[in-house]
KOLFI-123847 format. One record per residue: residue in three letters; chain; x, y, z of N, C-alpha, C, O in turn. Coordinates in pm, whole numbers, plus 50000, padded with zeros to 5 digits. Atoms other than C-alpha are relative to their C-alpha. Example, Ala and Ser with C-alpha at 12.3 -4.5 7.8 and 13.67 -1.06 7.14 Angstrom:
% KOLFI-123847
{type:Ala, mol:A, n_x:50089, n_y:49881, n_z:50000, ca_x:51230, ca_y:49550, ca_z:50780, c_x:50090, c_y:50120, c_z:50000, o_x:50194, o_y:50118, o_z:50066} $
{type:Ser, mol:A, n_x:49918, n_y:49881, n_z:49994, ca_x:51367, ca_y:49894, ca_z:50714, c_x:49923, c_y:50109, c_z:50073, o_x:49974, o_y:50220, o_z:50090} $
***
This chain:
% KOLFI-123847
{type:Met, mol:A, n_x:50042, n_y:50080, n_z:50114, ca_x:49924, ca_y:50883, ca_z:51320, c_x:50124, c_y:49945, c_z:49932, o_x:50227, o_y:50011, o_z:49923} $
{type:Tyr, mol:A, n_x:49892, n_y:50075, n_z:50072, ca_x:50141, ca_y:50633, ca_z:51132, c_x:49951, c_y:49969, c_z:49858, o_x:49830, o_y:49956, o_z:49835} $
{type:Ile, mol:A, n_x:50034, n_y:50044, n_z:50135, ca_x:50148, ca_y:50548, ca_z:50764, c_x:50091, c_y:49878, c_z:49972, o_x:50213, o_y:49884, o_z:49984} $
{type:Tyr, mol:A, n_x:49932, n_y:50119, n_z:50043, ca_x:50239, ca_y:50197, ca_z:50655, c_x:50008, c_y:50009, c_z:49848, o_x:49907, o_y:49993, o_z:49780} $
{type:Asn, mol:A, n_x:49981, n_y:49972, n_z:50146, ca_x:50383, ca_y:50258, ca_z:50306, c_x:50057, c_y:49871, c_z:49934, o_x:50156, o_y:49814, o_z:49980} $
{type:Val, mol:A, n_x:49949, n_y:50115, n_z:50079, ca_x:50425, ca_y:49973, ca_z:50054, c_x:50032, c_y:50052, c_z:49857, o_x:49941, o_y:50094, o_z:49784} $
{type:Thr, mol:A, n_x:49963, n_y:49958, n_z:50136, ca_x:50617, ca_y:50064, ca_z:49739, c_x:50021, c_y:49873, c_z:49915, o_x:50097, o_y:49783, o_z:49951} $
{type:Val, mol:A, n_x:50001, n_y:50118, n_z:50086, ca_x:50568, ca_y:49816, ca_z:49456, c_x:50048, c_y:50038, c_z:49859, o_x:50001, o_y:50136, o_z:49803} $
{type:Asn, mol:A, n_x:49964, n_y:49992, n_z:50142, ca_x:50741, ca_y:49788, ca_z:49119, c_x:49944, c_y:49872, c_z:49938, o_x:49979, o_y:49761, o_z:49979} $
{type:Ile, mol:A, n_x:50065, n_y:50113, n_z:50061, ca_x:50533, ca_y:49564, ca_z:48894, c_x:50020, c_y:50002, c_z:49847, o_x:50025, o_y:50108, o_z:49787} $
{type:Glu, mol:A, n_x:49985, n_y:50009, n_z:50146, ca_x:50578, ca_y:49441, ca_z:48536, c_x:49890, c_y:50081, c_z:49936, o_x:49774, o_y:50073, o_z:49977} $
{type:Glu, mol:A, n_x:50097, n_y:49916, n_z:50065, ca_x:50405, ca_y:49683, ca_z:48306, c_x:49882, c_y:49923, c_z:49945, o_x:49769, o_y:49971, o_z:49953} $
{type:Ser, mol:A, n_x:50110, n_y:50078, n_z:50057, ca_x:50201, ca_y:49410, ca_z:48138, c_x:49903, c_y:49947, c_z:50106, o_x:49788, o_y:49915, o_z:50075} $
{type:Thr, mol:A, n_x:50083, n_y:50052, n_z:49891, ca_x:50067, ca_y:49294, ca_z:48477, c_x:49933, c_y:50113, c_z:50079, o_x:49839, o_y:50090, o_z:50155} $
{type:Ala, mol:A, n_x:50053, n_y:49888, n_z:49920, ca_x:49997, ca_y:49642, ca_z:48617, c_x:49850, c_y:50020, c_z:49996, o_x:49790, o_y:50040, o_z:50101} $
{type:Pro, mol:A, n_x:50147, n_y:49981, n_z:50001, ca_x:49635, ca_y:49676, ca_z:48496, c_x:49925, c_y:49896, c_z:50085, o_x:49831, o_y:49931, o_z:50156} $
{type:Gln, mol:A, n_x:50060, n_y:50102, n_z:49920, ca_x:49541, ca_y:49342, ca_z:48654, c_x:50023, c_y:50024, c_z:50150, o_x:49933, o_y:50006, o_z:50232} $
{type:Trp, mol:A, n_x:49958, n_y:49977, n_z:49862, ca_x:49729, ca_y:49430, ca_z:48976, c_x:49916, c_y:50119, c_z:50056, o_x:49861, o_y:50112, o_z:50166} $
{type:Leu, mol:A, n_x:50075, n_y:49882, n_z:49955, ca_x:49562, ca_y:49775, ca_z:48999, c_x:49855, c_y:49964, c_z:50028, o_x:49799, o_y:50005, o_z:50130} $
{type:Lys, mol:A, n_x:50141, n_y:50041, n_z:49981, ca_x:49215, ca_y:49623, ca_z:48956, c_x:49989, c_y:49916, c_z:50129, o_x:49899, o_y:49939, o_z:50210} $
{type:Trp, mol:A, n_x:50001, n_y:50083, n_z:49880, ca_x:49291, ca_y:49360, ca_z:49224, c_x:50019, c_y:50083, c_z:50123, o_x:49950, o_y:50062, o_z:50223} $
{type:Met, mol:A, n_x:49970, n_y:49912, n_z:49884, ca_x:49432, ca_y:49625, ca_z:49459, c_x:49872, c_y:50075, c_z:50040, o_x:49835, o_y:50080, o_z:50158} $
{type:Gln, mol:A, n_x:50115, n_y:49913, n_z:49972, ca_x:49126, ca_y:49843, ca_z:49432, c_x:49873, c_y:49922, c_z:50040, o_x:49795, o_y:49966, o_z:50124} $
{type:Glu, mol:A, n_x:50124, n_y:50073, n_z:49974, ca_x:48857, ca_y:49575, ca_z:49434, c_x:50013, c_y:49893, c_z:50110, o_x:49913, o_y:49855, o_z:50170} $
{type:Glu, mol:A, n_x:49987, n_y:50104, n_z:49899, ca_x:49008, ca_y:49315, ca_z:49671, c_x:50097, c_y:50033, c_z:50112, o_x:50060, o_y:50031, o_z:50229} $
{type:His, mol:A, n_x:49896, n_y:49987, n_z:49896, ca_x:49331, ca_y:49392, ca_z:49852, c_x:49975, c_y:50118, c_z:50094, o_x:49977, o_y:50100, o_z:50216} $
{type:Ile, mol:A, n_x:50024, n_y:49883, n_z:49916, ca_x:49260, ca_y:49746, ca_z:49976, c_x:49877, c_y:49979, c_z:50089, o_x:49883, o_y:50008, o_z:50209} $
{type:Pro, mol:A, n_x:50112, n_y:50026, n_z:49909, ca_x:48913, ca_y:49650, ca_z:50101, c_x:50031, c_y:49897, c_z:50109, o_x:49981, o_y:49907, o_z:50221} $
{type:Glu, mol:A, n_x:49958, n_y:50098, n_z:49897, ca_x:49070, ca_y:49350, ca_z:50280, c_x:50084, c_y:50066, c_z:50106, o_x:50067, o_y:50037, o_z:50225} $
{type:Met, mol:A, n_x:49917, n_y:49925, n_z:49905, ca_x:49325, ca_y:49578, ca_z:50442, c_x:49916, c_y:50081, c_z:50095, o_x:49938, o_y:50080, o_z:50217} $
{type:Leu, mol:A, n_x:50088, n_y:49918, n_z:49920, ca_x:49054, ca_y:49814, ca_z:50559, c_x:49916, c_y:49913, c_z:50094, o_x:49888, o_y:49952, o_z:50208} $
{type:Ala, mol:A, n_x:50083, n_y:50092, n_z:49923, ca_x:48847, ca_y:49519, ca_z:50682, c_x:50075, c_y:49947, c_z:50126, o_x:50010, o_y:49895, o_z:50217} $
{type:Thr, mol:A, n_x:49928, n_y:50045, n_z:49881, ca_x:49123, ca_y:49434, ca_z:50934, c_x:49968, c_y:50092, c_z:50118, o_x:49990, o_y:50054, o_z:50233} $
{type:Gly, mol:A, n_x:50031, n_y:49902, n_z:49896, ca_x:49007, ca_y:49744, ca_z:51129, c_x:50121, c_y:50071, c_z:50051, o_x:50113, o_y:50146, o_z:50148} $
{type:Lys, mol:A, n_x:49874, n_y:49938, n_z:49957, ca_x:49368, ca_y:49854, ca_z:51159, c_x:50035, c_y:50132, c_z:49927, o_x:50121, o_y:50209, o_z:49971} $
{type:Phe, mol:A, n_x:49969, n_y:49883, n_z:50080, ca_x:49365, ca_y:50127, ca_z:50896, c_x:49876, c_y:50078, c_z:49969, o_x:49769, o_y:50018, o_z:49953} $
{type:Phe, mol:A, n_x:50118, n_y:49920, n_z:50017, ca_x:49130, ca_y:50416, ca_z:50840, c_x:50003, c_y:50079, c_z:49866, o_x:49904, o_y:50144, o_z:49831} $
{type:Glu, mol:A, n_x:49992, n_y:49926, n_z:50126, ca_x:49250, ca_y:50565, ca_z:50507, c_x:50113, c_y:49933, c_z:49916, o_x:50215, o_y:49886, o_z:49968} $
{type:Val, mol:A, n_x:49899, n_y:50059, n_z:50093, ca_x:49441, ca_y:50437, ca_z:50200, c_x:50015, c_y:50094, c_z:49883, o_x:49915, o_y:50142, o_z:49829} $
{type:Lys, mol:A, n_x:49968, n_y:49924, n_z:50122, ca_x:49609, ca_y:50632, ca_z:49921, c_x:50080, c_y:49907, c_z:49907, o_x:50182, o_y:49850, o_z:49947} $
{type:Leu, mol:A, n_x:49932, n_y:50078, n_z:50102, ca_x:49710, ca_y:50447, ca_z:49605, c_x:50054, c_y:50099, c_z:49899, o_x:49978, o_y:50169, o_z:49833} $
{type:Cys, mol:A, n_x:49935, n_y:49895, n_z:50081, ca_x:49963, ca_y:50657, ca_z:49409, c_x:50097, c_y:49934, c_z:49902, o_x:50163, o_y:49835, o_z:49936} $
{type:Gln, mol:A, n_x:49899, n_y:50042, n_z:50091, ca_x:50171, ca_y:50602, ca_z:49099, c_x:50121, c_y:50085, c_z:50019, o_x:50110, o_y:50208, o_z:50021} $
{type:Val, mol:A, n_x:49877, n_y:49928, n_z:49984, ca_x:50533, ca_y:50697, ca_z:49148, c_x:50049, c_y:50042, c_z:49860, o_x:50070, o_y:49958, o_z:49773} $
{type:Met, mol:A, n_x:49968, n_y:49947, n_z:50134, ca_x:50630, ca_y:50918, ca_z:48857, c_x:50148, c_y:50008, c_z:49976, o_x:50208, o_y:50116, o_z:49971} $
{type:Val, mol:A, n_x:49857, n_y:50011, n_z:50023, ca_x:50980, ca_y:50793, ca_z:48794, c_x:50019, c_y:49881, c_z:49902, o_x:49943, o_y:49784, o_z:49906} $
{type:Glu, mol:A, n_x:49970, n_y:50111, n_z:50088, ca_x:51128, ca_y:50572, ca_z:48524, c_x:50108, c_y:49918, c_z:50070, o_x:50216, o_y:49970, o_z:50099} $
{type:Glu, mol:A, n_x:49909, n_y:50090, n_z:49937, ca_x:51301, ca_y:50273, ca_z:48684, c_x:50090, c_y:49937, c_z:49898, o_x:50045, o_y:49900, o_z:49790} $
{type:Glu, mol:A, n_x:49904, n_y:50070, n_z:50089, ca_x:51614, ca_y:50126, ca_z:48527, c_x:49958, c_y:49860, c_z:49971, o_x:49978, o_y:49810, o_z:49860} $
{type:Met, mol:A, n_x:50046, n_y:50137, n_z:50018, ca_x:51465, ca_y:49782, ca_z:48580, c_x:49874, c_y:49990, c_z:49920, o_x:49833, o_y:49880, o_z:49885} $
{type:Gly, mol:A, n_x:50124, n_y:50001, n_z:50074, ca_x:51150, ca_y:49884, ca_z:48393, c_x:49881, c_y:49984, c_z:50097, o_x:49897, o_y:49997, o_z:50219} $
{type:Gly, mol:A, n_x:50121, n_y:50017, n_z:49920, ca_x:50796, ca_y:49823, ca_z:48516, c_x:49941, c_y:50134, c_z:50045, o_x:49994, o_y:50241, o_z:50015} $
{type:Leu, mol:A, n_x:50068, n_y:49884, n_z:49942, ca_x:50564, ca_y:50066, ca_z:48689, c_x:50011, c_y:49994, c_z:50150, o_x:50010, o_y:49885, o_z:50208} $
{type:Thr, mol:A, n_x:49983, n_y:49997, n_z:49857, ca_x:50603, ca_y:50180, ca_z:49048, c_x:49883, c_y:50072, c_z:50066, o_x:49838, o_y:50177, o_z:50019} $
{type:Tyr, mol:A, n_x:50115, n_y:49943, n_z:49925, ca_x:50323, ca_y:50252, ca_z:49296, c_x:50037, c_y:50005, c_z:50149, o_x:50118, o_y:49928, o_z:50200} $
{type:Ser, mol:A, n_x:49992, n_y:49985, n_z:49853, ca_x:50307, ca_y:50364, ca_z:49654, c_x:49861, c_y:49985, c_z:50057, o_x:49769, o_y:50055, o_z:50015} $
{type:Val, mol:A, n_x:50131, n_y:50018, n_z:49934, ca_x:50021, ca_y:50240, ca_z:49872, c_x:50021, c_y:50042, c_z:50147, o_x:50101, o_y:49983, o_z:50219} $
{type:Gln, mol:A, n_x:49981, n_y:49943, n_z:49866, ca_x:49988, ca_y:50440, ca_z:50195, c_x:49874, c_y:49972, c_z:50085, o_x:49764, o_y:50022, o_z:50059} $
{type:Tyr, mol:A, n_x:50109, n_y:50043, n_z:49908, ca_x:49776, ca_y:50288, ca_z:50473, c_x:50017, c_y:50079, c_z:50131, o_x:50117, o_y:50064, o_z:50200} $
{type:Ser, mol:A, n_x:49991, n_y:49915, n_z:49874, ca_x:49702, ca_y:50534, ca_z:50762, c_x:49940, c_y:49922, c_z:50115, o_x:49835, o_y:49858, o_z:50104} $
{type:Thr, mol:A, n_x:50047, n_y:50065, n_z:49876, ca_x:49667, ca_y:50399, ca_z:51115, c_x:50021, c_y:50093, c_z:50118, o_x:50097, o_y:50190, o_z:50108} $
{type:Asp, mol:A, n_x:49999, n_y:49905, n_z:49886, ca_x:49625, ca_y:50559, ca_z:51455, c_x:50127, c_y:49990, c_z:50086, o_x:50162, o_y:50088, o_z:50151} $
{type:Ser, mol:A, n_x:49886, n_y:50011, n_z:49909, ca_x:49935, ca_y:50424, ca_z:51634, c_x:50097, c_y:49889, c_z:49954, o_x:50064, o_y:49804, o_z:49871} $
{type:Lys, mol:A, n_x:49901, n_y:50104, n_z:50022, ca_x:50249, ca_y:50213, ca_z:51624, c_x:49948, c_y:49867, c_z:50052, o_x:49971, o_y:49763, o_z:49991} $
{type:Glu, mol:A, n_x:50058, n_y:50120, n_z:49939, ca_x:50070, ca_y:49963, ca_z:51850, c_x:49903, c_y:49931, c_z:49900, o_x:49907, o_y:49809, o_z:49883} $
{type:Thr, mol:A, n_x:50095, n_y:50055, n_z:50093, ca_x:49793, ca_y:49916, ca_z:51593, c_x:50070, c_y:49940, c_z:49884, o_x:50031, o_y:49834, o_z:49837} $
{type:Leu, mol:A, n_x:49920, n_y:50051, n_z:50108, ca_x:50049, ca_y:49871, ca_z:51318, c_x:50070, c_y:49867, c_z:50038, o_x:50078, o_y:49774, o_z:49958} $
{type:Glu, mol:A, n_x:49937, n_y:50125, n_z:49950, ca_x:50232, ca_y:49607, ca_z:51529, c_x:49895, c_y:49888, c_z:50003, o_x:49924, o_y:49774, o_z:49967} $
{type:Asn, mol:A, n_x:50108, n_y:50103, n_z:49999, ca_x:49899, ca_y:49425, ca_z:51574, c_x:49968, c_y:49954, c_z:49858, o_x:49940, o_y:49836, o_z:49835} $
{type:Tyr, mol:A, n_x:50018, n_y:50040, n_z:50143, ca_x:49853, ca_y:49429, ca_z:51195, c_x:50107, c_y:49893, c_z:49961, o_x:50076, o_y:49789, o_z:49903} $
{type:Tyr, mol:A, n_x:49890, n_y:50095, n_z:50032, ca_x:50195, ca_y:49260, ca_z:51158, c_x:49977, c_y:49862, c_z:50061, o_x:49997, o_y:49759, o_z:49996} $
{type:Lys, mol:A, n_x:50021, n_y:50127, n_z:49926, ca_x:50108, ca_y:48994, ca_z:51419, c_x:49877, c_y:49923, c_z:49951, o_x:49881, o_y:49801, o_z:49941} $
{type:Glu, mol:A, n_x:50129, n_y:50066, n_z:50027, ca_x:49749, ca_y:48923, ca_z:51315, c_x:49964, c_y:49986, c_z:49853, o_x:49890, o_y:49894, o_z:49818} $
{type:Asn, mol:A, n_x:50053, n_y:50000, n_z:50136, ca_x:49709, ca_y:48996, ca_z:50943, c_x:50103, c_y:49995, c_z:49888, o_x:50074, o_y:49943, o_z:49781} $
{type:Ala, mol:A, n_x:49901, n_y:49978, n_z:50109, ca_x:50030, ca_y:49066, ca_z:50746, c_x:50034, c_y:49873, c_z:49924, o_x:50028, o_y:49874, o_z:49801} $
{type:Asp, mol:A, n_x:49958, n_y:50121, n_z:50070, ca_x:50142, ca_y:48711, ca_z:50667, c_x:49892, c_y:49951, c_z:49903, o_x:49923, o_y:49915, o_z:49789} $
{type:Lys, mol:A, n_x:50110, n_y:50054, n_z:50086, ca_x:49803, ca_y:48605, ca_z:50527, c_x:49982, c_y:50089, c_z:49877, o_x:49971, o_y:50039, o_z:49765} $
{type:Leu, mol:A, n_x:50023, n_y:49915, n_z:50110, ca_x:49759, ca_y:48913, ca_z:50315, c_x:50117, c_y:50007, c_z:49902, o_x:50096, o_y:50015, o_z:49781} $
{type:Arg, mol:A, n_x:49883, n_y:50001, n_z:50086, ca_x:50116, ca_y:48914, ca_z:50184, c_x:50007, c_y:49867, c_z:49918, o_x:50047, o_y:49867, o_z:49802} $
{type:Gln, mol:A, n_x:49995, n_y:50126, n_z:50073, ca_x:50090, ca_y:48544, ca_z:50092, c_x:49904, c_y:50003, c_z:49881, o_x:49936, o_y:49951, o_z:49775} $
{type:Lys, mol:A, n_x:50092, n_y:49992, n_z:50108, ca_x:49787, ca_y:48613, ca_z:49882, c_x:50055, c_y:50079, c_z:49882, o_x:50039, o_y:50039, o_z:49766} $
{type:Thr, mol:A, n_x:49935, n_y:49919, n_z:50100, ca_x:49972, ca_y:48886, ca_z:49693, c_x:50106, c_y:49919, c_z:49926, o_x:50111, o_y:49917, o_z:49803} $
{type:Asn, mol:A, n_x:49893, n_y:50082, n_z:50058, ca_x:50269, ca_y:48656, ca_z:49642, c_x:49948, c_y:49890, c_z:49910, o_x:50007, o_y:49861, o_z:49806} $
{type:Thr, mol:A, n_x:50059, n_y:50112, n_z:50077, ca_x:50048, ca_y:48372, ca_z:49514, c_x:49949, c_y:50054, c_z:49865, o_x:49974, o_y:49994, o_z:49760} $
{type:Leu, mol:A, n_x:50061, n_y:49943, n_z:50123, ca_x:49864, ca_y:48594, ca_z:49260, c_x:50102, c_y:50060, c_z:49903, o_x:50086, o_y:50049, o_z:49782} $
{type:Phe, mol:A, n_x:49911, n_y:49922, n_z:50084, ca_x:50159, ca_y:48794, ca_z:49130, c_x:50149, c_y:49956, c_z:50015, o_x:50240, o_y:50037, o_z:49997} $
{type:Ser, mol:A, n_x:49867, n_y:50050, n_z:49977, ca_x:50464, ca_y:48574, ca_z:49200, c_x:50091, c_y:50024, c_z:49879, o_x:50056, o_y:49990, o_z:49766} $
{type:Gly, mol:A, n_x:49901, n_y:49975, n_z:50102, ca_x:50771, ca_y:48682, ca_z:49003, c_x:49973, c_y:50122, c_z:49915, o_x:50052, o_y:50154, o_z:49826} $
{type:Lys, mol:A, n_x:50041, n_y:49883, n_z:50086, ca_x:50596, ca_y:48986, ca_z:48858, c_x:50024, c_y:50133, c_z:50072, o_x:50002, o_y:50238, o_z:50012} $
{type:Phe, mol:A, n_x:49991, n_y:49875, n_z:49930, ca_x:50674, ca_y:49245, ca_z:49127, c_x:50115, c_y:49989, c_z:50108, o_x:50156, o_y:49880, o_z:50148} $
{type:Val, mol:A, n_x:49917, n_y:49989, n_z:49882, ca_x:50919, ca_y:49360, ca_z:49394, c_x:49933, c_y:50108, c_z:50091, o_x:49870, o_y:50201, o_z:50041} $
{type:Ala, mol:A, n_x:50066, n_y:49904, n_z:49910, ca_x:50803, ca_y:49548, ca_z:49706, c_x:50093, c_y:50025, c_z:50119, o_x:50168, o_y:49938, o_z:50164} $
{type:Phe, mol:A, n_x:49936, n_y:49971, n_z:49872, ca_x:50951, ca_y:49726, ca_z:50003, c_x:49909, c_y:50084, c_z:50083, o_x:49829, o_y:50163, o_z:50032} $
{type:Arg, mol:A, n_x:50095, n_y:49940, n_z:49907, ca_x:50777, ca_y:49851, ca_z:50308, c_x:50071, c_y:50097, c_z:50092, o_x:50185, o_y:50071, o_z:50133} $
{type:Thr, mol:A, n_x:49944, n_y:49903, n_z:49904, ca_x:50841, ca_y:50155, ca_z:50528, c_x:49889, c_y:50047, c_z:50092, o_x:49771, o_y:50050, o_z:50055} $
{type:Glu, mol:A, n_x:50091, n_y:49936, n_z:49907, ca_x:50677, ca_y:50304, ca_z:50834, c_x:50029, c_y:50147, c_z:50011, o_x:50145, o_y:50187, o_z:50023} $
{type:Leu, mol:A, n_x:49985, n_y:49856, n_z:49989, ca_x:50619, ca_y:50675, ca_z:50853, c_x:49923, c_y:50050, c_z:50121, o_x:49807, o_y:50014, o_z:50140} $
{type:Lys, mol:A, n_x:50068, n_y:49937, n_z:49887, ca_x:50535, ca_y:50867, ca_z:51168, c_x:49966, c_y:50144, c_z:49953, o_x:50055, o_y:50222, o_z:49917} $
{type:Val, mol:A, n_x:50045, n_y:49868, n_z:50047, ca_x:50328, ca_y:51174, ca_z:51076, c_x:50030, c_y:50104, c_z:50111, o_x:49985, o_y:50091, o_z:50225} $
{type:Ile, mol:A, n_x:49963, n_y:49891, n_z:49904, ca_x:50469, ca_y:51487, ca_z:51246, c_x:49896, c_y:50111, c_z:49989, o_x:49857, o_y:50167, o_z:50092} $
{type:Asn, mol:A, n_x:50095, n_y:49894, n_z:50021, ca_x:50225, ca_y:51737, ca_z:51097, c_x:49920, c_y:49965, c_z:49881, o_x:49974, o_y:49915, o_z:49783} $
{type:His, mol:A, n_x:50091, n_y:50024, n_z:50113, ca_x:49922, ca_y:51703, ca_z:50870, c_x:49911, c_y:50123, c_z:49983, o_x:49825, o_y:50150, o_z:50067} $
{type:Val, mol:A, n_x:50071, n_y:49879, n_z:50022, ca_x:49782, ca_y:52021, ca_z:50725, c_x:49914, c_y:49983, c_z:49876, o_x:49963, o_y:49936, o_z:49774} $
{type:Lys, mol:A, n_x:50094, n_y:50003, n_z:50111, ca_x:49477, ca_y:52038, ca_z:50497, c_x:49972, c_y:50144, c_z:49957, o_x:49953, o_y:50233, o_z:50040} $
{type:Ser, mol:A, n_x:50030, n_y:49867, n_z:50053, ca_x:49417, ca_y:52333, ca_z:50270, c_x:49865, c_y:49993, c_z:49925, o_x:49836, o_y:49893, o_z:49858} $
{type:Phe, mol:A, n_x:50129, n_y:49994, n_z:50066, ca_x:49078, ca_y:52431, ca_z:50139, c_x:49998, c_y:50118, c_z:49903, o_x:50036, o_y:50230, o_z:49936} $
{type:Glu, mol:A, n_x:50011, n_y:49895, n_z:50099, ca_x:49018, ca_y:52625, ca_z:49819, c_x:49883, c_y:50091, c_z:50033, o_x:49781, o_y:50047, o_z:50085} $
{type:Lys, mol:A, n_x:50106, n_y:49903, n_z:49981, ca_x:48813, ca_y:52941, ca_z:49841, c_x:49902, c_y:49990, c_z:49882, o_x:49943, o_y:49970, o_z:49768} $
{type:Ser, mol:A, n_x:50096, n_y:50011, n_z:50110, ca_x:48489, ca_y:52933, ca_z:49643, c_x:49973, c_y:50135, c_z:49937, o_x:49894, o_y:50144, o_z:49843} $
***
């Protein structure tokens, strides 16, 4: 399993609009590519010197090959839409994570 992680720092005044758009439009569009099976949207709990709010969006996929297909077939279009809507209001960087071990814990009832 691979995680395509996008870390975004966005202007605080724009964050509510961006979060709504992410949850209602962008994440569903990412899932609709068929390349990802799970998404986690997280707020990074750190104060940035540059200000703004920071989020990590983690898209889980089955393989490096599937992720490469996303880059070839979908990434440019989806990134362009983000840039058009929020131009000058955010910075983003992307990382790929290879999952070595994934353990789930269940609480006892």
